[in-house]
C-alpha positions as CSV (number, residue, x, y, z in Angstrom):
1,M,-21.4,-35.0,-28.6
2,K,-22.0,-31.3,-28.6
3,T,-19.6,-28.7,-29.8
4,L,-19.6,-25.1,-28.6
5,Y,-17.4,-22.3,-30.0
6,I,-17.1,-19.1,-28.1
7,I,-15.7,-15.9,-29.6
8,R,-15.1,-12.6,-27.8
9,H,-16.0,-9.6,-30.1
10,A,-13.1,-8.0,-31.9
11,H,-11.4,-4.7,-30.9
12,A,-14.0,-1.9,-30.7
13,E,-13.8,1.9,-30.7
14,P,-12.9,3.2,-27.2
15,R,-15.7,4.2,-24.9
16,G,-16.6,7.8,-25.5
17,T,-19.2,10.3,-24.6
18,S,-21.0,10.2,-27.9
19,L,-21.9,6.5,-28.0
20,S,-23.3,4.1,-25.5
21,D,-21.3,1.0,-24.7
22,F,-24.0,-1.0,-26.6
23,D,-23.5,1.1,-29.7
24,R,-19.7,1.0,-30.0
25,P,-18.6,-0.2,-33.4
26,L,-15.5,-2.1,-34.2
27,D,-12.4,-0.1,-35.0
28,E,-10.2,-0.7,-38.0
29,R,-8.2,-3.4,-36.2
30,G,-11.4,-5.1,-35.1
31,R,-12.6,-5.3,-38.7
32,E,-9.3,-6.9,-39.7
33,E,-9.5,-9.4,-36.8
34,S,-13.0,-10.4,-37.8
35,S,-11.9,-11.1,-41.3
36,L,-9.0,-13.2,-40.0
37,V,-11.4,-15.2,-37.8
38,A,-13.6,-15.7,-40.9
39,D,-10.6,-16.9,-42.9
40,Y,-9.6,-19.3,-40.1
41,I,-13.1,-20.8,-39.8
42,S,-13.3,-21.2,-43.6
43,Q,-9.8,-22.8,-43.8
44,K,-10.8,-25.2,-41.0
45,G,-14.1,-26.0,-42.6
46,I,-16.0,-25.3,-39.3
47,Q,-19.8,-25.2,-39.8
48,F,-22.4,-24.2,-37.2
49,D,-26.0,-25.3,-36.8
50,L,-26.7,-22.2,-34.7
51,V,-25.1,-18.8,-33.9
52,M,-26.0,-16.9,-30.8
53,C,-24.8,-13.3,-30.9
54,S,-25.2,-10.3,-28.6
55,A,-27.3,-7.5,-30.1
56,A,-24.5,-5.0,-29.4
57,L,-23.1,-3.4,-32.5
58,R,-19.5,-4.6,-32.0
59,T,-20.6,-8.3,-31.7
60,Q,-22.8,-8.1,-34.8
61,E,-19.9,-6.5,-36.7
62,T,-17.6,-9.3,-35.5
63,L,-20.1,-11.8,-36.8
64,E,-20.7,-10.1,-40.2
65,P,-17.6,-11.4,-42.1
66,L,-18.3,-14.9,-40.7
67,R,-21.8,-15.1,-42.1
68,S,-20.6,-16.3,-45.5
69,V,-18.5,-19.1,-44.1
70,I,-20.4,-20.4,-41.0
71,G,-22.8,-22.6,-42.9
72,T,-26.0,-21.5,-41.2
73,R,-28.8,-19.1,-41.5
74,E,-30.0,-19.9,-38.0
75,V,-28.7,-16.8,-36.1
76,Q,-30.1,-15.6,-32.9
77,I,-29.3,-12.0,-32.1
78,S,-30.4,-11.0,-28.7
79,Q,-30.0,-8.4,-26.0
80,S,-30.0,-11.3,-23.5
81,F,-26.5,-12.2,-24.8
82,Y,-25.2,-8.6,-24.2
83,N,-22.6,-8.6,-21.3
84,A,-24.0,-11.9,-20.1
85,S,-22.2,-13.4,-17.0
86,E,-20.7,-16.8,-17.3
87,D,-23.6,-18.4,-15.4
88,K,-26.0,-16.8,-17.8
89,I,-24.0,-18.1,-20.7
90,L,-24.2,-21.6,-19.2
91,T,-27.9,-21.3,-18.8
92,Q,-28.3,-20.1,-22.4
93,V,-26.2,-23.0,-23.6
94,Q,-28.2,-25.5,-21.6
95,H,-31.4,-24.2,-23.4
96,I,-30.1,-24.8,-27.0
97,A,-32.4,-27.0,-29.0
98,E,-31.2,-30.6,-29.1
99,R,-31.1,-30.7,-32.9
100,M,-28.2,-28.3,-32.8
101,N,-24.8,-30.0,-32.5
102,T,-22.3,-27.3,-33.3
103,V,-23.0,-23.8,-31.9
104,L,-21.1,-20.4,-32.1
105,Y,-21.6,-17.9,-29.2
106,V,-20.4,-14.3,-29.9
107,G,-20.2,-12.3,-26.7
108,H,-18.4,-10.0,-24.3
109,N,-15.9,-10.1,-21.5
110,P,-15.8,-10.7,-18.6
111,G,-18.5,-13.3,-19.1
112,V,-16.9,-14.9,-22.1
113,A,-13.5,-15.2,-20.4
114,F,-15.0,-16.7,-17.2
115,A,-17.2,-19.1,-19.3
116,I,-14.1,-20.3,-21.2
117,L,-12.2,-20.8,-18.0
118,K,-15.1,-22.7,-16.3
119,F,-16.0,-24.9,-19.2
120,A,-12.4,-26.1,-19.7
121,V,-11.4,-29.5,-18.2
122,V,-7.8,-28.3,-18.2
123,F,-6.8,-24.7,-17.6
124,P,-6.1,-23.1,-20.9
125,E,-2.6,-21.5,-20.8
126,F,-3.6,-18.6,-23.1
127,L,-5.9,-17.4,-20.3
128,L,-2.9,-16.3,-18.3
129,E,-3.0,-13.2,-20.5
130,G,-6.8,-13.0,-20.6
131,V,-9.2,-13.6,-23.5
132,K,-8.1,-11.0,-26.1
133,P,-10.6,-9.5,-28.5
134,A,-11.4,-11.9,-31.4
135,T,-10.3,-15.0,-29.6
136,L,-12.1,-18.1,-30.7
137,V,-12.2,-21.2,-28.5
138,G,-14.0,-24.5,-29.4
139,F,-15.1,-27.1,-26.8
140,R,-16.4,-30.6,-27.2
141,F,-18.7,-31.9,-24.6
142,S,-19.4,-35.7,-24.2
143,V,-23.1,-35.2,-23.8
144,Q,-26.1,-35.9,-25.9
145,A,-28.2,-33.0,-24.7
146,W,-27.2,-29.3,-24.2
147,G,-29.1,-29.4,-20.9
148,D,-26.4,-31.8,-19.6
149,V,-23.5,-29.4,-20.3
150,R,-21.7,-28.6,-17.0
151,W,-18.6,-26.6,-15.9
152,R,-15.3,-28.3,-16.2
153,E,-16.5,-30.8,-18.8
154,G,-15.4,-29.1,-22.0
155,E,-12.4,-30.5,-23.9
156,I,-10.8,-27.6,-25.8
157,I,-10.5,-28.7,-29.4
158,E,-9.7,-25.4,-31.0
159,T,-8.2,-22.0,-30.2
160,Y,-7.4,-19.1,-32.4
161,Q,-6.2,-15.6,-31.7
162,P,-5.6,-13.3,-34.7
163,P,-1.9,-12.4,-34.9
164,L,-0.6,-9.2,-33.3
165,S,-0.4,-6.2,-35.4
166,A,3.1,-4.8,-36.2
167,S,2.7,-2.2,-33.5
168,E,2.0,-4.8,-30.8
169,A,4.5,-7.4,-31.8
170,P,7.2,-8.0,-29.2
171,G,10.7,-6.7,-29.9
172,P,12.4,-3.4,-30.3
173,K,10.2,-0.5,-31.2
174,E,11.3,2.6,-32.9
175,S,11.1,5.9,-31.0
């Protein structure tokens, strides 16, 4: 069995003229979401043998609060994970060292959303609304080697989306 968790980076500062897309940091909401994901991982006792994280600032900032709870020092931060397509994510997963059993991948949409969709044996209902920032999805694959991971073979074992902020919660809004 191999277990893969995928997380989309948390909310980032909007694109502006002063920063490149690669250098955009998390906004205040994103920092809160990252802390909530870290709390969730800690409460669930999820440990990782390896973390694969895009070198973009917002993905590294999403990872930062998780570092104290993820149980590994083996973290790969690489530009090759930046805005990777779903097919590139699959290839990267297939090249994970066999001694790694539980892996966390921190990346970007649209590749993350398409990878989640294509890994899943059963269509994940939450995808009807897209993969929101800071969404964490865990898959279990009935394989002994990462090289044997294929599309449509991942059983979703975990999903977590940080709760909506008060300004986004459904219901009446004050004018």
